[in-house]
N, C-alpha and C positions, 0 to 999 in steps of 0.2 A: 504493500500499500504505499509506503514511503517512497519507493522507487518511482510509483505513478506520480505522487506529487512533485517528487523532482522533476520529472519529465514536464509536467505541466508548467513548472516555474520555467524552465528552459525555453518551452514554446513560448510562452508569454514574453520572456526576454527577446528571442529571436524575431517575434514579430513586431517588435517597437519600430514604428515608423514605415513598416512594409505597405505597399500599395496593394498587392494582391499576391496569392500564393497558390499553387496546384502542386499538392493541396495540403491542408492543415494536418488532417487525417493522416496522410502519407508521412509527412515530417515527424509527426509523434510516434509512428510506427517504426519509422527509420532510426529514431533516436533510441526508442526502447530496444530494437534488436542490437543496436551498436553497444548499447550498455550491458545487455545479456551476455553478448559475445566478446565483450571487454576489447573492442577495437574502435579505432576513430571512423568517423564518416570521411569521404572524400568530398570536398567542397570547393567546387570551381568557379572561378570568375575570370572572364576573358575579356581582354582589351585590345582593341585594334592598335597598331603602331602607327595610326594615322596622324597623332598628336605628340607633342614632345614634353609637354608639362601636364602635371596633375593639378587640377583646381578642386574647390570644395565640392564641385557637382559630381567628379569622377571618384572623389573620397568617399561618396555616401555608400556604394556597394563596398568599398574597401572595407570602411568601419564595420559593415555587417559580417565581412568575412573575418574580421579581426574577433568578432563576439563568438564565432565558431572556434577559432583559434583557442580563445580564452577558456572554452569548454572543453577543450582537448581534442578537437577534430583537426584533420588535415587540411590545410588550405593550399589549393593549386592555383597559382596565378598564371594564365595563360597570356602571353604576348602574342598577338595576331599578325605576325610578320608577313605570313602568306596571304591570309585575308585582307591585310591592310593593302596589299598590293592589287586585289580586286575591288575593293571599295564596297562598304556596307550601304545597301539600297534604303535601309530603314529610314522612313519619313522623308525620303527625297522624291522631288517631282521630276527629277532626271538624273542621268547616270553620274555617279561621281567620278572626278578625274583620278585615275589610277596612280599610285604612288611608285616610285622606282625602289629597287632592291635597296640602294644606298639610303634613300630617305627613311624606309622603315627600319634599317639596321641603326641609323643614328637615333631614331626616335625610341627603339626597342632598348636601347643602352640607358638612355635618361629615364625611361620608366621604370626599369629595374632599379636604378638609384632611387627613385624618389617613393617606390610603394612602401619602402622600410621606414618612412615617416610614420607608417601606420602599423603596417605588418611586423611580426615577430620574424626575424630573419632565420631563426633556428627552427621554427615550425612552418616554412614557407617552401613548397617546391615550385620553383620557376621553369616553365616551359614554353617552347616555340611551336607553333603549329606547322612550320616550315619544316620541322625535323621528320614529321611523317608525310605531310602532303608533297613534298619534293620526292619521296620516294615511291608515291603511287604511280603505277603504270596505267595506261589509257582503259584497259579492260576493267579495272579495279574503279575506275571513275564512272564507267558505265553502269556497273554493278550497284555502286552507289545511288545513281541518278533512278535505277530501276525501283527503288523503295519509295519514290515520291512521283506525284503526278503532276502535269502542268494545271490541271483544274484545281488541285489544292494550292499550288504556288500563287494562281491567280485569285485565291480567295484573302491574300494578303492585301491589306487596304491601299499601300502605296502603290502595288503593282495593278490592283484593280482600276484605280483611278487613272493611272497612265495608259492602260489598255483601252479604257473606255474614251479617254481623249484622243485616242489614235497615236500617242507619244511612244517613241522606241523604248524597247526594253531589251537589253542585251542578254544574250543567252549566258554569258558570265555572271550576270546579276542573279539569274535563278540558281546558280550553282553556289552562291555565297551562303544562304540558308542552308543548304546540305553540307557545305565543308564546316560550317560553324557547328551544326548538328553532330556531324561526324566527330568532331574534336572530342565531345561527350563520350561517345562509344570508345575512342581510343584511350580516354583518361579513366573510363568507367567511374563516371562521376555520380555521386549519391544524390547531390544537391547541386543547382546551379543558380547562382546571383546574378541578376542583370538590372538594368533599368527597365521601365515600362514599355520603352520602344523597341525592345529585344524580346518581347512576348514570342511573336511568330518564330523567331530563329530558335528559341529555347524550346517550343513546342516541337518543332522539327527534331530536335536533339532526342526528345523522349520518344518520338515515332521511330526514329532510327535505332535508338537502344533496344527498343522492342524487338525490331527486324533483326538485329544482330543476336537476339537471344538474352538480353541484359534487362534487368529491373530499370524501369524508367525514372529518371531523376526527378526530384523534387524541384519546382520553380519557384524562386522566391524573387519577386519584382519590387525595386525600389522605385520610389517617385523620382521624376526628374526635378532637379533644384533650379529655381529660377535665378536669374542672374541679379546683379546689383539693381535695385529699383526698377526692374522691368518684368513684364509677365511672358518672358522668354527664356529658353534653355540657357543655363550658363554656359558660355562658349567662349573661347580664347578669339575667336574670328569676330565676334560681335563686341568685343571689348568691355564685357560685364563679368568677367571672372575675378575670383580670387585665388591665386596660386598659393599652395601648401608650402612652396619654398620662398615666398615672398619676404621681404623684410619685415620684421614685427610692426614697425611704424605705418608701413603700408597696408599691412593686413588689418590692423585695428581700423585705420581710417577707412578702408573700404567695406568692412561690416558696418560701421557707423552710416555707411551711406545707402543701406537697405531701407526699405519702407517699413514702416510700423507693422504693416499688415504681414510682412515676411518674416518677422522675428521669431513666431511661433515654430514655423517650418524650419528655420535655420537652428532654432534649439533642439528640435526634434531630430534633424538628420545630420547636424554636425557636431553635437555634442554627447556625452555620456549620461546625461540627466536622464531619469525615467519620465514617463508622461505625466504621473501624479507631481513630481517635482517640477516640472515645467510649469504645469498648471498653477501650482501654488506660486511660484515666482511671478507668472503673469498676474495673479491675483495680488499679489503683494505690491507689485509696481503698477497696479491698475492705472493710477493717475500720473504716474511718472514715466512715460515711454522711453523718454531719452535716457533715463537710469537704468532701465530694464535692457536697452539696446547696448549700453556700456558694459552690463554684465555678460552680455553675449558675447560682444568683441573681446573682453578680457578671457573668457573660457575659451574661446576659438585660439586666440593668439597665443596663450599659455599652452594650448595643446599642441602647436607646431613649433614653439620656441620654449619659452620656460615663463614661470611667473613673475619673475624679477622685470624680464624684457617686457612682458605684457603690461605690467604697471608702469614701466617708463614710457611705453608707447602711448598709454592712456594720457599721460602727463604732457607729452610732447602735442597729442591731439588737442587738449584742451587749452594749452598755451596758443597754439596756432590758430584756434578759434576764439580766442577771446575769453575763455572761462577761467583761467587760471594764472596768476602772477603776470599780466600783461604790463604792469607797470615795473615789474622789478627787472630791468634789462641784464642784470649780473646773473640772475637765475637762468634766464634765457641763454647766456653765453656758456654758462656750465654745461648745459645740456644740448647746446648748438650741434654738437656732433651727431646728435641723433635727428636734426633737421635737415630734409632732402636736399634744399638749396644752398649749395656752397660755392663761392666764386673767389677766385684769385685776381686780383686786379693788378695789371701790368701797363706802364710802368708805376713804380710808387710815387706818391706826391698828392697834391691838392687837386681833386677833380670834382667838376659841378655835379652836384647832386641829381641833377634831371638827366644828366648823360649816364651816371651810374645807374639809375633806375632803369633806362632804357637797355644798357649793356646786360643787367642781370636778368631782363626779361619781365620785370615787373609791369612795364608798361610798353606799349607800342609805338609811342613818340614822346618827345619832350614836351610837347604840348599836353599831352596826357599827364605827365609828371606835374607840371605846372598847376594842373586843375586839381589834383589829387593833394598837393601841398597848400593851395589855396584853401581847400576845405576842410584842412587839419586833419587829413588821412595819413601822414607820415611821422614816423617816430624813428629816431637815430640814438641807438643806445638808451632807449627809454624815454628820451626827450621829445615833445613836438616841435617838429620843425616847419615854420611858417614862412621863412624867408625862401623865395624861389631861386635866389642867386647864392644859396647855400653851398659850401664847398667842404668835401669830406677829406680828410688826409689818411690816403691808403699807406698802408706800410708801418705806420706808428704804432698799432695796436689791431687787437680783434674789434670789429665792429658789428652789430647787429642793426639790421633795417627792418622795421615793420611798415607795410604797405597795406592801408585798409584793415579788415577784420582777420583775414586768412593768411596772408602773404608773410613769410618770415625768411630773410637772408642774411647769411653769414659771410662777412668779407674778411 
C-alpha cells in the first residue's frame, strides 16, 4: 500500500506543468513495474541540432527530464544531428531550409555543453541519431516507411493544411516523423518528453515501437513557453528569448520584462516550486505584481548562476531603473562593473558632454543631448548637469553618467 502511495506521489510530481500525457495510467504502470523490478526507466528527450543555444523554453522539457533523474531513472538526451539536416516540419507552413552537416555538428557540441546546466552529467546518456540513421541501407528505410501510411501522415495538421492549400510537401518531410519515431525504437524508450508541437512525431514513435514488438512509450507533453511579453513561442529568431547561459544581469532584466499575466506560467515551468507554493506566492503578492516578478527573476537567475549573483543582478536592475541608490553615485561606481555599458574614451582630456553622450550611444545627436540636459535628465557622478556646455575630464578618474531613468554608463 505504501508503494502505491509513493507511486502516486511520483506521478503527481511528474505531472507538474504537463500539458498532456498519453497516458497517466500507463505512466503509473511503468513506474510500478520499474519499482518492482528494481530497474530505472529509460526517459528520452530529443532536441534537433537546429539551434545552438538553450533558452528557458527549451529548458522546460529538460527540467522535466531532470525530475526523472532525481527519481532514479535514466535520462537519454538525443541530439538530432541527422534529423536536424532534414528539418522538422512541425508547425510549418512551408518546408524548413535544411542545415549542413557542419552546422548541426557545431550546434550539437554547444547543446551537449549547455544541457548540463540542468541535467546531472553522471546520470545522462547523450546520443546522436546519426549514429544509427547513417548506417541504415535503403531496404531498411523502405521497411521503416512500410509501417506508416500516407493517409496517416496527412492527418497531421500542418501537412493537411499545406495539402489542401496545394502547397508542396517534400517526401523528406514525410520521413521526418518516421525517423524521430524510429529513434524511440532504437533507444527502447519507456517515456518520451516533448513539447506539445511534437505530439504527432511522438505518436509515430509509439506506433513504430509496437510494430517492432516493443511496449509503446508514454508521451509527456510540456506546454510551449511564451517569449518575453509576447503571445508567441520563445524563440531566438524572434528575439524574445532568455538564454540559460546569459549573464546574470541580462537574465534578471529579461525576466522582469515579461508581462504580469506570464508570471504564473514562468513560475510553473521554470522553477522547482510546487503548484501549491506558486499559488501561495501569487496570493501573498496579489497587490504587488512587481515584487512577485522580482521573486521570479531571483529564482530563475539563482538557478542558472547562484544566489549572490542573482541578488547583485537585482540591485543593478533597481539602480538602473531608479528604484535604489539613484543619488549615491559612489555606490553606482562600486558595482559599475556589473553594468553593461562600459566605454573607454580616447584621447584623454576635456570633452564636451554632448559629444560624450553621442559617442557612448546614449543619444542619436548632440541636439538630443542638449534637450535632455535642459530638461534635467543628465547626472554626472550623481550631480544633475544643467549646463549644455559642460565638459568632462576623461582620464582623471572613473565617471558614471546617468541619462534619463534607465541608461547608466561607466567611463
